[in-house]
C-alpha positions in Angstrom: 72.2 113.6 122.4 75.3 113.4 124.3 76.0 115.4 127.8 78.6 117.4 126.3 76.2 118.4 123.2 74.0 119.3 125.8 76.6 121.7 127.8 76.9 123.4 124.0 73.1 123.8 123.4 73.4 121.8 120.4 73.4 117.9 119.0 75.8 118.8 116.3 79.9 118.8 116.9 79.8 122.3 115.2 76.9 124.1 114.3 76.7 125.5 110.6 77.0 129.4 110.8 78.5 129.5 114.5 82.1 130.0 113.7 82.7 131.3 117.5 80.9 127.7 118.4 84.2 126.1 120.4 85.5 129.5 121.4 82.8 129.7 124.0 84.4 127.0 126.0 87.3 129.0 127.0 87.0 131.9 129.5 87.2 135.2 127.6 90.5 136.3 130.0 92.4 133.5 127.7 92.4 135.0 124.8 95.4 137.1 125.0 97.3 137.1 121.8 100.7 138.8 123.0 103.2 136.6 125.3 105.0 140.0 126.5 105.1 140.8 129.8 103.5 137.2 131.4 105.2 135.6 134.0 107.1 132.3 133.4 105.7 129.2 135.7 106.0 125.5 136.1 102.8 124.3 135.6 102.9 121.0 136.8 102.9 119.4 140.0 106.3 118.4 141.8 107.6 114.9 140.5 104.7 114.7 137.8 104.3 111.9 136.2 101.6 109.9 133.8 100.6 106.0 133.8 102.5 103.9 131.7 101.0 102.7 128.4 100.5 99.2 129.4 98.8 100.0 132.6 96.6 102.2 130.7 95.7 99.5 128.5 95.3 97.0 131.1 93.0 99.0 133.0 90.8 99.6 130.0 90.5 96.3 129.2 89.7 95.1 132.7 86.8 97.6 132.3 85.4 97.2 128.7 87.1 94.1 127.4 88.8 96.2 124.8 92.0 98.3 124.3 92.4 102.0 123.8 93.7 103.7 120.9 94.1 107.2 119.7 95.4 109.5 117.0 99.0 109.8 116.3 101.6 112.2 114.7 103.1 110.4 111.3 106.3 112.9 111.2 107.4 113.7 114.4 110.6 115.2 112.9 108.6 118.1 112.4 108.7 118.9 116.0 111.1 122.5 116.6 114.1 121.3 117.7 114.4 123.3 120.9 112.6 125.7 123.4 112.6 128.8 121.4 111.2 132.0 122.9 107.5 132.5 121.2 106.0 135.9 120.6 102.3 134.7 121.3 100.5 133.5 124.2 97.4 131.8 122.5 97.3 130.9 118.8 94.9 132.4 116.5 93.9 129.1 115.1 90.5 128.3 116.8 88.8 125.1 116.3 85.3 125.5 114.0 86.5 128.8 113.0 87.7 129.1 109.2 91.5 129.4 107.9 92.9 130.3 104.8 96.5 128.1 105.2 97.2 126.8 101.7 99.7 124.2 103.1 100.3 122.2 106.4 103.7 123.7 106.8 101.9 127.2 107.1 99.5 125.9 109.5 101.9 124.4 111.8 103.9 127.7 111.5 100.9 129.4 113.6 100.9 126.9 116.2 104.7 127.0 116.5 104.4 130.9 117.4 102.4 130.4 120.5 103.0 128.7 123.7 98.8 127.4 123.9 96.3 126.6 121.6 92.6 126.0 122.2 92.1 122.1 121.2 88.8 121.0 122.5 86.3 118.1 122.1 84.7 117.9 118.8 82.7 114.9 117.3 85.0 112.9 120.0 87.8 113.4 122.4 90.4 112.4 119.9 91.2 114.9 117.4 94.1 115.7 115.3 94.4 119.1 116.3 95.9 118.0 119.9 99.0 116.5 118.1 99.5 119.5 115.7 100.0 121.5 118.8 101.8 119.3 120.9 104.4 118.3 118.2 104.4 122.1 117.2 106.1 122.6 121.0 102.9 124.2 122.2 100.5 123.0 125.0 96.8 122.3 123.9 94.2 123.9 126.3 91.3 121.3 126.8 88.3 122.7 128.6 86.2 120.1 130.4 88.8 117.5 130.0 88.4 116.4 133.7 85.1 115.2 132.9 86.0 112.8 130.2 85.8 109.1 130.5 89.3 107.9 132.1 89.9 105.9 129.0 89.2 108.7 126.1 92.3 110.2 125.2 94.1 107.4 127.1 97.5 107.8 125.6 97.4 111.5 126.1 99.4 113.1 129.2 95.7 114.0 130.6 97.0 114.5 134.2 99.4 117.2 133.0 96.8 118.7 130.7 94.2 119.1 133.2 97.0 120.3 135.8 98.1 123.0 133.5 94.5 124.3 132.5 93.2 124.6 136.0 96.2 126.1 137.3 95.8 129.0 134.6 92.2 129.1 135.6 93.1 129.4 139.3 96.3 131.7 139.3 95.9 133.8 135.8 98.0 133.6 132.5 101.6 132.7 132.7 103.8 131.3 130.2 105.0 127.5 130.5 108.9 127.3 131.9 111.2 125.0 130.2 110.6 121.9 132.7 106.8 122.2 131.6 107.7 122.5 128.2 110.2 119.7 127.8 107.8 117.6 129.5 105.5 117.8 126.7 108.1 117.7 124.0 109.4 114.3 125.5 106.1 112.7 126.1 104.9 113.3 122.6 107.9 112.4 121.1 108.1 109.4 123.0 104.5 107.9 123.0 102.8 110.1 120.4 104.3 109.3 117.1 102.5 107.2 114.8 105.6 104.5 115.1 105.0 104.6 119.0 101.1 104.4 119.0 101.5 101.5 116.5 103.9 100.0 119.3 100.6 99.5 121.4 99.0 97.5 118.9 102.1 95.1 118.6 103.0 95.1 122.2 100.1 95.2 124.5 97.9 92.3 123.4 100.9 90.0 122.5 100.9 90.5 118.4 101.8 87.2 116.8 104.3 87.0 113.9 105.9 89.5 111.7 103.7 89.4 108.5 100.8 91.4 108.9 98.0 92.0 106.5 96.3 95.4 106.7 92.8 95.4 105.8 90.5 98.6 105.3 89.0 98.4 101.8 87.7 102.0 102.1 91.1 103.6 103.0 92.3 103.2 99.5 89.7 105.7 98.3 88.8 107.9 101.3 90.7 109.1 104.5 90.2 107.7 107.8 92.5 109.2 110.0 92.9 106.4 112.7 93.2 103.9 110.2 95.8 105.8 108.1 97.6 106.9 111.1 97.9 103.3 112.1 99.1 101.8 108.6 101.6 104.6 108.9 102.8 103.4 112.2 102.9 100.0 111.6 104.9 100.2 108.1 107.3 102.3 110.4 107.9 99.6 112.9 111.0 97.7 112.3 110.9 93.7 112.2 107.2 93.9 110.6 106.4 93.1 106.9 103.0 95.0 106.4 101.0 94.2 103.4 97.9 96.6 102.9 95.2 94.6 101.2 94.3 97.6 99.7 96.9 100.0 99.3 96.5 103.6 99.6 98.6 105.3 97.2 98.0 108.7 98.9 100.2 107.8 101.7 103.4 107.2 100.0 105.9 109.9 98.9 105.6 109.0 95.1 101.8 109.9 95.2 101.1 112.2 92.1 97.3 113.3 92.8 96.0 116.5 94.0 96.3 115.9 98.1 94.3 119.2 98.5 91.2 117.1 97.3 91.6 114.9 100.1 89.8 115.0 103.6 91.3 118.0 105.6 93.4 119.1 102.5 95.7 115.9 102.7 97.2 117.8 106.1 99.8 115.6 108.0 99.2 112.3 106.4 99.8 112.3 103.0 103.0 111.0 100.9 104.5 110.4 104.4 106.0 106.8 103.7 108.5 106.0 101.1 107.9 104.2 98.1 109.9 101.3 99.3 107.3 100.6 102.0 104.9 99.9 98.9 103.8 96.1 99.0 103.7 94.4 95.3 101.0 91.9 97.1 98.4 94.7 97.4 95.1 93.8 95.8 93.1 95.9 93.2 90.2 97.6 95.5 87.7 97.6 92.1 87.7 93.7 92.4 87.3 93.5 96.1 83.4 92.0 95.9 83.9 89.9 92.9 84.8 85.9 93.4 88.3 86.4 92.3 88.9 89.4 94.7 87.3 87.6 97.6 89.4 84.4 96.8 92.8 86.8 96.6 91.7 88.4 100.0 91.4 84.8 101.7 95.1 83.7 100.0 96.6 86.8 101.4 95.3 86.7 104.5 96.3 82.8 104.9 99.7 83.8 104.3 99.8 86.5 107.0 100.6 85.8 110.8 98.2 88.5 111.9 95.4 90.6 110.3 94.7 94.2 111.6 91.5 95.5 110.4 91.9 99.5 110.1 88.2 100.2 110.3 85.8 97.2 111.7 82.7 99.3 111.2 83.9 99.4 107.5 85.2 96.1 106.8 82.8 93.5 108.9 81.6 91.7 105.7 85.4 91.1 104.7 86.3 89.8 108.2 83.2 87.6 108.2 84.4 86.4 104.8 88.0 85.4 106.2 86.4 83.8 109.6 84.1 81.5 106.9 87.2 80.7 105.0 88.6 79.3 108.1 91.3 82.2 109.5 91.3 81.9 113.4 89.6 84.7 115.1 92.5 85.2 117.4 94.6 86.5 114.3 92.6 89.4 114.0 93.6 92.9 115.8 90.1 95.3 115.0 90.2 98.8 115.3 87.0 100.8 116.2 87.7 104.3 115.5 84.4 106.4 114.9 83.9 109.8 116.6 80.6 108.0 117.9 81.0 105.8 121.2 80.2 102.4 120.4 76.9 101.1 121.8 76.5 98.6 124.5 75.5 95.8 122.6 79.1 96.6 120.5 81.1 96.7 123.9 79.8 93.3 124.9 80.5 91.4 121.7 83.9 93.0 121.2 84.9 91.7 125.0 83.2 88.3 124.1 85.0 87.9 120.9 88.5 85.9 120.3 89.3 89.0 118.3 91.4 91.9 120.0 89.7 95.3 119.9 90.8 98.6 119.9 88.5 101.6 120.7 89.2 105.1 120.0 86.3 106.8 122.1 84.4 105.9 125.3 81.1 106.8 127.1 81.4 110.3 129.0 81.0 113.9 128.5 
C-alpha cells in the first residue's frame, strides 16, 4: 500500500461508493461556490520562476537514469482568449464524483466558470484533469503536492501550485489577480501542450533523424492517455515524419465511430489530428503476431531513424523482436506511462539500457 493510500485509508485510488473520497483532501472552508466579495491577490512570490524543462529532465536523469514525461493537452487553442471575470470561486466538478456532461465542451465550460478546481492525486500524481483546469484558464488546487517526489509532475509549475495552495490555506480565500492568472496561462501554453511535451522527447535526449516509427500495438484498440498525447504531439511537430506502426483511427478527424464508447467518453483526445496526418505505411494490428506481420514491422523499423515506443510495458515483445532483428538499441525511445511507479528492478534496468526511457510516475506520497 502506498503512503498516500494509507493517508486516505484505502488501498484503492477511489473506493466504490465513496463519491466524497477526494473532497476530504481539501479543507471545508475552500468549498465556496460564489466568487462575489472575495479579495483579489497576487498568489505568487515576487519574481517567481520555475526550472527549465531541460534542467528538470537532466536532474531526473542524474537521479534515476530516465527522463520524466507527463500528460499534455492536445488542443491548446481551446484555452479562453482573455482574463474574463468568473462567477465561481471553486468548480463544482470534483474528482471521484459522478457528472452528467454529454460533451467535453460542456465539461470544460464548468471549469471555465471558476477560478479554481480541486485536482488531486488519483492512481498517480499525473492526471488529465490538471490540464483541463489549466487550459480552461483556472488554477488546480492540489493538496499534498509538496510531499510528492521532486520528479512527479516534473513538467508542471509545481512551485507556483504549491505557493497558491499554501497562501490560500494561510491567509484565507482570495481570487487570483491578473498577474497570477497570466502566469499559469502562459506556462500551460508554452510547456504543457502535446506539441510542447513531445518537444522534450525530441530535444532532451538528442533525437536522431526525422523519420519516426511510433510503436504501440494496444493503442489502436484502446486508449492510453500518455501514449495518445505523445503520438498527437509528435505528429504536430514540424520536421518530423511520424508513422504509427498501428494507427489509432480515433485520433483523426475523419473517424466515424462512436467516441463516447472510448475511455473517458473520448473527451480531449479523439478526432484531434487532421486526416493528412495519417500514414499509408501503417500496418494491420490484426496481423501483428503473424510471421508476415512481424516481418513487416521489422522492415518498417529498419526504414526509420528512431522508434518511439508509446507503452513499453505493453510492447516489450515487439521491442525484443526488433532488437533481435538487428535494430540498434540506441534508436529506441521508450515510455513507461503506468499510474504505478516502476519497481526498483525496472528502474535499474532502464538506467543501464542503451535505450532512452521516459517515465511518468516516481516513488513518493
